[in-house]
C-alpha positions, 0 to 999 in steps of 0.5 A, a space after each residue: 548175087 554177091 555174098 556180103 558178110 558183115 560183123 564186128 571184132 573186139 579191138 582194145 575196149 571197143 569193136 571194129 565193124 567190117 564188111 566182106 564181099 565174096 568168100 574168104 575161102 575162095 582161094 585168091 588173096 583178099 583185098 583189104 581196104 583202108 578208107 580215108 579221113 581219118 573218119 571218112 567211113 568205109 561206105 564208098 568202098 562198095 564201089 569196089 565190090 565188082 573186084 570180088 567177082 573173080 573169086 577174091 574177097 574184098 574187105 572193108 571196115 570202119 576204122 575206130 572213130 567213125 561209121 559203125 565203129 563210131 567213138 568220141 570223147 577219146 582224143 588220146 586214141 586218135 593217132 597213127 599207132 591206134 589205127 595201125 594196131 587196129 589193122 593188124 588186129 583185123 587181119 589176125 582176127 579174120 585169119 587172113 593168109 596172104 592179102 593185098 592192101 589198098 589205102 585211099 587218102 589217109 588210108 594210103 598214108 597208113 599203107 606206107 607206114 604199115 609197110 615201113 614199120 610193121 614189115 608185113 610178110 604176108 602182104 602181096 602188094 599195096 595200092 596207094 590211091 590218092 595218098 601221100 608220103 608227107 603232111 608237109 608236102 600235102 599242105 604245101 601243095 594244097 596251098 599252092 592249088 588254093 592260090 588258084 582260087 578267086 582272090 576273095 576265096 583265097 583270102 578267106 582261107 588265109 584269114 581262117 588260117 591266121 585267126 583260127 576261126 574256121 566257122 566263118 561263113 566265107 571260109 566254109 563256102 570256100 573250103 566247100 568249093 575247094 573240096 568240090 574241085 579236088 575231092 568229090 561232090 559235096 552233095 552227091 547228085 540223085 543219080 550218084 551210087 547209093 553208097 555215096 548218098 547214104 547218110 554215114 556217121 563221120 568221125 569229126 573228132 578223130 579227123 580234127 584231133 589227128 589231122 586238123 580243121 581242113 585238108 590244107 592245115 595239118 595241126 593234129 597228131 599227124 602234122 609232122 607225119 613224114 615218110 619221104 625219106 623212108 619210101 625206099 623201105 617199102 619193099 612191096 610191089 606198089 601201085 600208085 593211083 591219082 587223078 589230074 584234079 586230085 588233092 594228091 597232085 602229080 608232084 605228090 604222086 611222083 614223089 612216091 613213085 620216085 621213092 618206092 623201089 617197086 612202084 607203078 604210077 597211073 595218073 587218071 585223067 579228069 579224076 579228083 580225089 576219089 578216082 574210083 568214083 569219078 571213073 569207076 570202070 577204068 579204076 576197077 580194070 586197073 586195080 583188078 589187073 594189078 591184083 591178078 598180076 601180084 597174086 
């Protein structure tokens, strides 16, 4: 039976809710997990609980604005610096020594910016799971893949982008289809892991203000987020993981692989944006071996 500890810590005038699997005093450098979105919640990281079976604690948390750290009505908070400061506060509040960092999607963006701007001296390695180094590149690749949709669906996306009407039923059906193809099942099946079926409080405001109406359209505070020319400053061993049908396309992943000095890239066949859900055994084996190698 795995030991699970949950709690919350103060951050600014609010609180950050966290979950720890395993024992922080077990001896091996813990893994800190950064979820996507912004606003997607930490729930899906329960699929990584098995990484704690070899004496390594796995820490996940709901970033401010979603889940058990839900907050709305504060659009001034929804920018990268808020969430980077929250990460540092979490690490300090839990008294972590050396640790590893895993960021999925937006969490991968956070990991890049954190490594470049905050220069974390106690971080042993980074895992960028379906993240990206550039909002512009992400958008360009998204629209390229959207062009492969049926013509009427592609036109629905174009109309919404040009008009700003994201409530149109044709647009809503199309974006759901697009995300089904490249991200995850929009309605998890009855036999999906419980953590994927469990209702959670997503951060709709934080996503819209920080990113935009959908993955194709960065219009928020992260719209000009650009680190392609600074990837060489990521001076930590970095594992890049992406799927063959991922929102993180091979071009996006290879851009990170080419730019980060100490990088390894694993492209997982038949996986979408949540590789750890689409092929959980292989993902756990891959990340577990990486963490052991870089302890």
